[in-house]
Structures are given as C-alpha cells and as structure tokens.
N, C-alpha and C positions, 0 to 999 in steps of 0.2 A: 219153674213149672207150677201151675196153679193146682190146688187140691180142694177138698171139701171145706177145709178150714177157711180158705180164702173166700169161698162163696158165702159162708156164714158171716164172716166179718164184713164183707162187702154189703150184705143185706142190712147189717146193723149200722153201717157208716152213715147213711143218709139221716137216720134219726139222731145220731150224735152230732152230725154237722149242723143240724137245725138248732142245736143249743150251744154250738161252739162260740167262742168270744167274738168272732167276726171283727178282728181288730183292723183299724184303718192304717195299717203299715204301708209306707210308701214303697215304690219300686222304681227309683230314678234310673237305674241301669236298663231295666226293661223298657222304659219310656224312650230310649234312644231309637228304637225301631225293631221291626220284626226280623231283620237280618242279624241282630245281635243275640236274641234269645227267643225261646218258644215256651208258651204256657204249657205246663205238664203237670198232671195230677199224680200224686203218689199212689202206690199200690198199698192196699191194707196189709197190716201186719197182725197175724192172729194172736190173740190173748197177750197183749204187751204187758210188761212190768217194768218198774223203775230199776235201774242198775246203779246209777250215780247221778249226782247233780252238783253244781257249783253255785252257791248262794251269792258269791261276789258278782258273778255275771248276771244272775237273776235280778240283783239290785240295779245293775247298770241298765237292764232292760225294763225296769220298773214293773216287774211282774207282781201280782198280788201276793201277800204274805202266805197265803194258804195254797199256792199253786201246786205244790206237790200232793196235796190231799184232794185235788180236783181232778176227776177222771177226764174231764174235757182236755186238760193240758197233756195228760198222759197219752191220750189218743191223738191229740193234735201233733205232738212231737214224735209220734210213731207213724204218722202219715195216714191215720184212720179218720181224721176229721180236719176240715179246713179252718185254720186259725184266723187267717186274714181275709179281708173282703175280696181281694183279688187272688186269682190262682197263682201258685208258685211257678217259677220259670227255670228253665235250664239254658245255660249260655253255650255258645259255640266258640271254640278256639282251635288252634293248631299247635304244632311244636316239633322240636327236635328231641328225640328220645335216644339216650345213649349215643349221642352225637350224630344220629341219622334222622333225616327229615321224615316225619311220620304222617304228614298230611293232616287232614281234619281230625280233630279229637273232640273235645267238648265235655260238658258236665255229664259224664256217663252214669254217675250215681249220686249226684248232688242236685238239690232243688233249692232255690232261693225263695224263702217265704215273703221277705220284704225287709224293710229297714226301720229300725227303732233306735232312738237316741244316738243316731250317727253310726249305727252298727248294722251291717247286713246279717241276716239270720238264715242259715242253711240247714237243711236236713241232708245228711249223708247216709245213704243206704236205704232210701225209701222207694226203691224199685227202678225199673228201666226208664230211660229217657230217649229222645230221638238220637242221642249221641252215645248210647251204650255199646255200640259196635258188637252186637250179638251177645253182650254180657247180661247178667241178671239184674244189675243195678243195685245189688244188695251189698251191705257191709256185714261183717261177722262180729261176734262179741269180742274176740281177740283183738282185732284191729281197732275197734271202737274204743275199748278201754285204753289201749296204748295211746291213741291220739288224744283222748280226753285228758289223761294224766299228763302227757308231755306238753300239750299246749299251755296248761296251767303252770307246769314246772318252769317252762321257758319264760313265761310272763313274770313269775316271781324272781327269776334270775336277772331280770332286766333286759331280756333279749326280745326284740320285736317278733311277735307271733300272732297267729290266729288263736282264739280261745274257744272254750267249750262250755255250754250251758248244762247239758245233760246227756245221758245215754239211756235209751230204753232197749229192752231185750224181748225176745220171743223164742219159743222152742221150735219155730219153723226152721227146717233144715236147709242149709246152704252148702253146696259142694265147692270146696277149694282143693288144696292138696289132699285133704281128708274131709269128711262130713262134719260141718260145724253148725252153729245156730246163728240166727239172724239178730242184728241189732241196728239201731238208728242213732247216729250221733247228731246232736244239734250243736253247731259251731257258729261262731260269730267273728266278724272282722270289719274294719271300716270299708274294705272292699276285697273281693276275691278276684279282681282283674289280674291277669298274668301276662308275662312276656308273650305267651302264645296267643293272646287275643290280638296283639299287634301283628304278629306273624300271620295270623289268619287273614287279616284285612289288608295286608301289604300290597295286594294287587287291586284293591278297590279304593281308589283315592278319596272319594267322598266319604265312605264309611270309615276309612282310616282317620281322616280329619275329624269326623264326628267323635270317634273314640278318643283321640288325643285331646281334643278340646274339652271333652267331659272330664278326663283325668286332670288336665291343667286347671280347669275352673274349680273342681271340687277338692282336689288334694294337693295341688302345687300352684296355687295362685301367685306365689312369689316369683314363679318362672315366666310369667307374662312380661314380655319386653315391649313397652310402649314406644312406638315410633321407630322400632328396630327394623332390620332387614327381614324380608320374607323368610320364614323358616327359623329365625333366631329363637323364638319362644320354644319351639320343639327341640332345638339343640339344648337349650337350658333345661328342659324337662328330662332329656336323656342324661345329661350330666348329673342332675339331682337324683335320678333313679340309680345311677352308677354309685354315687356317694352313699346313698342309703343301703344299697346292696353290700358295698364294701364294709360298712359299719357292722351290719348283721353278721356277715361271714367272719369278720374279725372276732366277734363275740363267740361264734361257734368254736373257732380255733382256740380261743382262750379258755373256754370251759371244757373242751374235749368232746364236743358234740359232732357226731357224724350224721349227715342227713340221709345219705344212702342212695338217693335217686334224684339228682339235680338236673332233671330234664327241663327244657325251657318252659314247658307247660306247668311246671311246679315252682316257677319263680314268680314271686309277687311283685307287681309294679310299685308297691309301697315298701318294698324291702322287708316284708314279713316272712317269718319262717312258715312255710305253707306245705300242706299235704304230708302229714306224718305217716310214713309207711315203714320201710326197713331202717329206721333210725337207730342210733345207739349212742349212749354216753360211754366213752371208752373206760375200761377197767385198767389194764396195763397200757402204758403209753406207747404208742407205735404209730409213727406218721404214715406208714404204709398200710395201716389197718383198713380192711374192707368189711363193712358191716352188712352189706347186701349180698345174700347168697346168690342172687340172680345176676350180680355184676361180675361175670366170669373174667372180664378183662381188667378189672380194677380201675375203671374210669373214675369212679366216685370214691376212691380211697380218701381217707381223712386228709392226708397231705396235699391232695390234688384239689381240694374244694375251692381255695382262693382262685386258682387258675381256671377252673371250670366256670365259676361265676363270671369271670372276665370274658371267657368264650361265649357264654350265654348272653352277656350284654352286647357283644358284637352281633349276635343274631337279632337282638332287639334293635340295635342301631341300623342294621340292614333293612329291617322292616319299616323303620321310621324315615329312611332316607328320602322317599318321595315327598315327605313334608319338610325335612331339613334342607334338601335341595343342594347341599354342598358337602362333598365327601370330606374335605379337610375339616370343616366345622364339626361334622359328625365324629370324626376321629379324635378331634380335640376334646369333645365332650366325653368320649369313652376313656380317654387317657386320664381323666380325673380319678378313675377307679384306683389306679396303682398307688398314688400318694395317699389317697384317703384310706385305703386298706392298711398301708404300712403305718400310718399315724394311729389309726384306731387300734390295730393289733399291738403295737409297741406300748401305747398308753394303757391298754387293758392288762398287758403283762406287767407293766410297771406297777399298776395298782395291786396286782396279785403279790408282787414282791414288796409291797408296803410303801412304794414311792408315789408321789403325786402325779408325776409324769415321767416319760422316758428321758434317759440321760445316757451319754456314752458309757459311763461306768455300769449302769444297769444293763445296757445291751450287751456289754462284754460278759457280764455274769450270765445273762440269759443264753448267750451263744455257747457257754460251757455247760449250762444246766440241762437244756432240752436234749442234747445228744446223750447225756449221761442217763437221763430218765428213760430214754428209748433203749439204750444199750442194756440197762438193768431191768427193763420191763417193769418199771415202778408203777404202782397204782396211782393214777393221775390225781383223782379227787382226794384220796387219803394223803398224798404227799403235800399238797397245798394246805390242807387243813392242819396237818401236824406241824408244818413249817410255821403257820400262823400262831399256834400255841407256843411253839419253841421260841419264837421271836420275842416273847415276853418273859421267857424263863431260861435264858441262854446259859447261865452259870450253874444250873441245878444238876448237871450230869444227865439230863434227859436224853436218852438215845433213841427215842421213838422215830425220829427222822432217819437217822443212820441205819436203823433196823430194816428200812425199806430197800436198802441197796446191798448188792453183792460186793460191789467195789466201794468199801467203806472209806478208804483213803481218799478216793476222788470225791466222794460225797462230803467228807469232812473239809476238803479244800474248798468246795463250793459254799459250805456253811461259813467258812472263814471269810470268803469273799462277800457273803451276805452281811456279816458283822461289819466289815470294812465299809460296805456301801452305806450303812446307816449311821456309822460313827457314833456321835453322842445323842442320837435320837432317844426320846423317852420310850422305854420298852413297853410299858403298859399301853401307851397311845398307839405304838406300832402294832402291837398285838390286836388291839381293837379295830384298827383300820383294816388289817388283813383278814380278820374273822368276818368283817362286813362284806368282803368281796369274794372270799374263797368258801364256797358252800360246803356244808357238812353232808348234805343230801342231794343226790341227783337220781333220776329215774334209771337206775341200772336195769339191764335186761332181766336179771333173775328176779328182781322185785316185781316188775311188770308181769313176768311169767307166773309168779306165785299168786298174784292177784287174779290173773286170768283163770288159773286152775281152780281157785276157790269160787270164783264167780260162776264157773260152769256147774258147780254144785249148789248154786243159788245163795252162796255166802258172799255178800258184797262188802263185808266189814273191812277187809284188807284194802279194797279200792278206796274206801272212805278214809282209812287211817293214812294211806299213802298220800292222798290229796291234802290232808291237814299238814303233813310234814313238808311236802313239796311246795306248798304255798308260803312257807316260811323256812326256806332251806338253809339259812345262815344261823338259825337258832339251834340250841343244843338238843332239845327234845329227848331228855335222858330216857324216858319210857320207851322210846323207839330207837335205842342205840343200835340194835341189830340191823336197821336199815342202812347204817353207815359203815358196817363192817366189810371186810374183804368178801368178794363173791364166793359162793360155795363152788366146789369142784364141778358139780353138775352144770354150772352156768356155761362152761366151755362148750357144751353140746347143743346150746340153743342156736338155732338157725333162723334168721329172719330174711324174708324175701319181699319181692314187690307185692305179694298178696298180703303181707303183714300190715 
C-alpha cells in the first residue's frame, strides 16, 4: 500500500534517474521475446540506507571504487533510479510446489537489471511485477540478510550458488507474519533460468525450442551434437543438467545444508543453489530434519533432498520431451543423475574423512559413522572440525571428539576404524587436508538471527563480521571463535518458513 513517503520518493526519483549511471548492460534473456519477460519498473523505496555489501562481487562487476559513497548506486540498488539504459524485466515461469502443479508463477519480486561480466544482476524486493500474484513484491530485512550471507557462505564452501552484491534497507513497513521493514537484495548469477521456465513453455513448441537453444548455446555448448538425430542435443542438455544438479545436491548433503523448499521453480538450470528462503545448516545431525516450518508433511526433509532433486528432474524431462522426441532417450538422460550423485557424495565424504577418493574401506566406515552421528544427535559441523584436528594429534589423549557422543564406546570404535583407514599416513598432512574441506564456520540459524536482530536496531556490524568469517570458513579466525561454538539453547525456538 502506498503512502506519502512513496509519493515523496517518486517525485525525487526522476531527478535522481537523470544523473544515474545509465550503464549499457545487456539483456540477452529479454531479447528472446516478449513471451519470456516483461519490462517492469521498480517501485521507489523511501529513504534507503546501506545494510551490507560484498566487495568481491563488486569487483566482479567492475563497479567504481567509490560506489558505496555514491548515492546514485544506493538509489539504483534500491529501485529508486534506473541504473541501466534499458528498463528491468521480470520473467515468467511455472512450476510444481510441494509436489503439486502450481501453474503460472514468475518473478513475483525479482527484476533483472541486465548482465555485466557474464553475470545477471537482479533486484529482489523492489516492488510488484506482473507475476506477483496479488503479493506486494517486497522483501524484508530478515530474508534479505539471510540470503545475502548464505549465498556468499555457499560460494566460499565451493558449492554452486547465486551470490549477492548488497542489501539496502528502509523503514517502510511490510506485513508478513508480523510487521517488518523493507529491504532490497541485489543478487547475481550467470543465469536465473529455472526448471520452471521449461515447464511453463512445455506446451509452446517454438518458445520451448527458443529457450532450450538459448541455454544450450550460452551455457552448455558442449551438448550440441553435430550430425546427430533430432532431439539428441536436448537429451544431452538434460543429462548435463542432471549431473550438475547431482553434484550440487551431493555438496549440500556433505556439508549438512537443508534447502527447505525444493520446488521446481527454485531449481536452477545451471545447478546453482537458488532462492534462499527457509534454509538451514544443521546443528545436530538428523537425516529426518525439516527446516521449513511450512513443510508440514516433511517433503523437503534433509534426507529427502537427493530424491526430490531426482523427482524435479523428471518434471524437467517431461517438459523437454517435445524437443527430445524419444521417451527412452529422455529416461536415459535422467538416469545419469543416480550414479553422478553417488559418485559426488561418496567422494565429498571421502575428502571429509581425509581420503582422496572413495574406497570400500572408507564407505564401510561411513556407513557406521553417519547412523551413529544421528543416534547421538551430534553437532555435524563441530564433529568434522574436531575430527580434523584430532587426526593430526591422535596420541595426545584428546577427547574432544568423544565428548560429542553419548555412546563413547561406539564412537571410539569408529575412531579406531578411522586410524586403520589411514594406516601410515603422515598425520600433519592428513590434518591439513581435512581442515581444508571441513569448515569451522557455517551460517547457523542463531548467527543469522543475531545479525538480523542487531540490524533492526541499525547495527550492521554483525552482518559485516559474519560475512568476513563466512567468506573464509576454513580459517581459524580466533577473534570470532564464538561463531563456531555450540548453538545456544534459544536457537531451538527459531522457526523458519517460506516467508523467510
């Protein structure tokens, strides 16, 4: 709902726009045609202020060194001035949500400003679009800070993800479960195309082919089959997407990341982690953990994520079938997911255990270890970090790993299996290998919540400190040791939902 502050800012916007950078950012996706996206101007955000920024992303985008001191960028990334020569666009897509066909969806609160240095730049929360479905198109400070921090955390962990340039805030009120304040997140990715884009155009052969050819030519040129049968290139594309998705989800499982809402419209065609809402890095290890308070049936529980990704790929395959033209060929492409996931997950867990790759002995140990972690509700991140240190100091009487378990005898047996696995391996080298892949810091829910609470009081220092730590999560950062400690008791009461 508009108020007088909107009217004031709207009156000022034209003057600011006149001196905006007017950057010649390209819009290749928008150039596909009017059926794919709609030019949409953002709505002004009253009295915006900086909340957070990532200089690494700013460097990728070649922004000027003083961009944070220039009000034009503040207003541009808040939706109050047009940064690029061309108007932003909102794209249309469809999808399955919680396993049910939801029909047309689309960028309900995201606007693509353009592309720079091979990265699309989006404003998330800059007001309603033609696809807002009666929503206000706004993001709130809480969700924007969570996505800003987690995108950068995942990138530093080596997990494919969208990233974030900055967050701007405003005191403008936004109603969610309670009254909150507005924010705009500027995020970047090579592409924001989703499985849902293909689902939307599955009944429009020409548009579907245009979309698939665009994705092939720009992001998967190696899948073009010269002189092959009709549809073969699209089958290769489907198989490549399946393999990328398998690799990303395997990394989620290895690090203990719960996405929380793996709808097909939240699945990236590039295998990126996309749309951070009710996500969580697990504290106590629990394969049945449900991080999304809105997921009453547990569809997106942590242990279900690999199978849900496979199900979502079948939705993509069904949408692409008019191009592939052969059911058996499509099924064969989809079946590449299973071995790709198994290989990626087993090798990721092997590295966590200090091995270069999976072996029968390593898998035997892992099959004993993971159920034990679950039965004892062991803190997942702390276990792997402590094990990494213990690996280099096995004879010191260090009980830090055993102290995590109620069943110390079973834990001691697993540690003995670990020692046998590595035989005469140099311990200092083993420790270094494990510390390089088992992070000390992840974005635990209580850390994000603490940063959000401080930010509501205009104290953004904790957001900045968390960003520094999460950008180098394998380093010790002794001054921020508290970020790596057990979660406080109050963390149990944090609820995250689709509005997060």
